[in-house]
C-alpha positions in Angstrom: 18.7 -2.9 4.2 15.2 -1.9 3.1 13.9 -2.5 6.6 16.5 -0.2 8.1 15.7 2.5 5.5 11.9 2.0 6.1 12.3 2.9 9.8 14.7 5.9 9.0 12.2 7.3 6.5 9.4 7.1 9.1 11.6 8.8 11.7 12.2 11.5 9.1 8.5 12.3 9.0 7.3 10.4 5.9 4.1 8.5 6.3 3.8 4.7 5.9 2.2 5.3 2.5 5.0 7.7 1.4 7.6 5.2 2.5 5.9 2.3 0.8 5.6 4.1 -2.5 9.3 5.2 -2.4 10.6 1.7 -1.5 8.5 0.1 -4.3 10.0 2.6 -6.8 13.4 1.9 -5.4 12.8 -1.8 -6.2 11.4 -1.2 -9.7 10.2 1.9 -11.7 6.6 2.3 -12.6 4.9 3.5 -15.8 1.9 5.0 -14.0 0.9 6.0 -10.6 -2.0 3.5 -10.8 0.6 0.7 -11.0 1.7 1.6 -7.5 -1.9 1.2 -6.2 -1.7 -2.5 -7.1 1.9 -3.0 -5.9 1.4 -1.3 -2.5 -2.3 -2.4 -2.1 -3.1 1.1 -0.9 -6.1 3.1 -2.2 -5.8 5.5 -5.1 -6.0 8.7 -3.2 -3.4 7.6 -0.7 -0.9 6.7 -3.4 -1.5 9.9 -5.3 -0.9 12.0 -2.1 2.3 10.0 -1.5 3.4 10.9 -5.1 2.8 14.6 -4.4 4.8 14.5 -1.2 7.7 12.5 -2.8 7.8 14.8 -5.8 7.9 17.8 -3.5 10.9 16.3 -1.7 12.5 15.4 -5.1 12.6 11.8 -4.0 11.0 10.6 -7.2 11.3 11.7 -10.8 9.7 10.9 -14.2 12.2 10.0 -16.8 11.2 8.8 -20.3 7.6 8.2 -19.3 8.6 6.1 -16.2 8.5 7.0 -12.5 11.7 6.3 -10.8 13.1 6.6 -7.2 15.5 9.5 -7.0 18.4 9.8 -4.6 17.7 10.9 -1.0 19.4 14.2 -1.4 16.1 16.1 -1.5 15.0 14.5 1.8 18.5 15.1 3.3 18.3 18.8 2.3 14.9 19.1 3.9 16.1 17.5 7.1 19.1 19.7 7.3 16.7 22.7 7.1 15.2 21.3 10.2 18.7 20.5 11.7 17.9 21.8 15.1 15.6 18.8 15.7 16.5 16.3 13.0 20.1 17.0 12.1 21.4 13.6 13.4 18.7 11.8 11.4 19.7 13.6 8.3 23.3 12.4 8.8 22.2 8.8 9.2 20.1 8.9 6.0 22.8 10.7 4.1 25.3 8.1 5.2 23.3 5.1 4.2 22.1 6.6 0.8 25.2 5.6 -1.3 24.6 1.9 -0.6 20.9 1.7 -1.6 21.6 0.7 -5.2 23.6 -2.4 -4.1 21.8 -5.7 -4.1 20.3 -6.3 -0.7 21.9 -9.7 -0.4 25.3 -8.1 -0.9 25.1 -6.3 2.5 24.8 -8.5 5.6 24.7 -5.6 8.0 25.0 -1.8 7.9 25.2 0.6 10.9 25.3 4.4 10.9 27.4 5.8 13.7 26.8 9.5 14.6 28.1 9.9 18.1 31.9 10.0 18.9 31.4 7.2 21.4 29.8 4.9 18.8 32.6 5.7 16.3 35.4 5.2 18.8 33.9 1.9 19.9 33.5 0.6 16.3 37.0 1.9 15.4 38.7 -0.1 18.3 36.6 -3.2 17.7 38.1 -3.3 14.3 41.6 -3.8 15.8 40.5 -7.0 17.5 39.0 -9.0 14.6 41.0 -12.0 13.2 43.1 -10.9 10.2 46.7 -10.8 9.0 46.8 -7.1 7.9 45.0 -4.0 9.0 44.4 -1.7 6.0 43.6 2.0 5.9 43.0 4.4 3.0 42.5 8.1 3.1 42.8 11.2 5.3 43.9 10.2 8.8 45.3 13.7 9.3 41.9 15.4 9.4 40.1 12.4 10.9 42.1 12.2 14.1 41.1 15.7 15.5 37.4 14.6 15.3 38.0 11.7 17.7 40.4 13.3 20.2 43.7 13.4 18.3 46.4 10.7 18.5 45.0 8.8 21.5 42.5 6.7 19.5 44.7 5.8 16.6 47.6 4.9 19.0 45.2 2.6 21.0 44.1 1.0 17.8 47.7 0.3 16.8 48.5 -1.2 20.2 45.6 -3.6 20.1 46.2 -4.5 16.5 49.9 -5.0 16.8 49.4 -7.9 19.2 48.2 -10.2 16.4 48.6 -8.5 13.0 50.6 -6.1 10.8 49.3 -2.9 9.3 49.6 -1.0 6.0 48.1 2.4 5.2 47.8 4.6 2.2 47.5 8.2 3.3 46.3 10.9 1.0 47.2 13.8 3.4 50.3 14.3 5.5 51.0 16.3 8.7 52.0 15.8 12.3 49.6 13.0 13.1 50.5 10.9 10.0 54.2 11.8 10.6 54.0 10.2 14.0 53.3 6.8 12.5 56.1 7.1 10.0 58.9 7.3 12.6 61.3 4.4 12.9 60.1 3.8 16.5 56.5 3.7 15.4 57.2 1.3 12.6 59.0 -1.0 15.0 56.4 -0.8 17.8 53.3 -1.1 15.7 54.7 -3.1 12.7 53.1 -0.7 10.2 53.9 0.6 6.8 52.7 4.0 5.6 52.5 4.9 1.9 51.8 8.4 0.7 49.4 8.9 -2.3 49.4 12.5 -3.7 45.7 12.7 -4.7 42.8 14.9 -3.8 41.0 12.6 -1.3 40.4 14.7 1.8 37.9 14.3 4.6 37.4 10.6 4.1 39.0 7.6 5.7 38.3 3.9 5.1 39.3 1.2 7.6 39.2 -2.5 6.7 41.5 -5.5 6.7 42.9 -8.4 4.7 40.4 -11.1 5.7 37.1 -10.1 7.2 33.9 -8.6 5.6 33.9 -5.4 7.7 34.5 -2.0 6.3 34.3 1.2 8.3 33.8 4.4 6.3 34.3 7.8 7.9 33.2 11.2 6.4 34.0 14.5 8.0 33.3 17.4 5.6 34.1 20.9 6.9 31.2 22.3 8.7 29.6 18.9 9.2 29.8 16.5 12.1 31.8 13.3 11.7 29.6 10.4 10.4 30.7 6.8 10.1 29.1 3.8 8.4 30.1 0.2 9.4 29.3 -2.3 6.7 29.6 -6.0 6.7 29.8 -7.1 3.1 32.1 -9.4 1.2 31.4 -7.5 -2.0 32.4 -4.1 -0.5 35.4 -5.5 1.4 36.7 -7.2 -1.7 36.4 -4.0 -3.7 38.3 -2.0 -1.1 41.0 -4.6 -1.0 41.4 -4.7 -4.8 41.6 -0.9 -4.9 44.1 -0.8 -2.1 46.2 -3.5 -3.8 46.3 -1.5 -7.0 47.4 1.7 -5.4 49.9 -0.1 -3.2 51.5 -1.8 -6.2 51.7 1.5 -8.0 53.3 3.3 -5.1 55.8 0.5 -4.4 57.2 0.3 -7.9 
């Protein structure tokens, strides 16, 4: 995880020293700047310049006399200001940022997907893993137009139906979701659709009953679709537990 972030930060324009200082603070806060000289084994002037750069980008902060790594929102904002050249990189960093606080050993692999081709491929690969149930949570209605409409979800269901059943909790409802709620669709694809009236738009999570893979999609208005594929038992178990809770509530 840290290795992937290291390379992303270098691509974003940070120096090796900037990146080293930020990653050290991400591991553990520091009382003084001098402490980072010893921890990074860089010279004093280099470390102090790195602090200036990171503070300018709001990537670090001083709280209760301790320097801490901040979120990457400041860097993401800067990259979006340079969107013409680095917009895709900003998306990748923004997508990976929520998972930085997780123990590194909890995530076996993480991939940021920013092209439609990458997202389509990962989406369909999910239909072919070995599991008993395919599980989906969120806003299929607004996701589908980003990937060409019904074609991709239908192909997913065809592949998945050859070996497993499906259950979905949808937080929005329209023509696309309605298609999978017809009697014919339920018979052909062996799926169950539950409707959850809650404000959960522009996000869709695909996972299953058995593997460690979770595919997160985010598609805020005005931004391109970005997806993150994570392999993590901790994340997958959390998604399954949350899905089970909502499912039990809706089926009462």
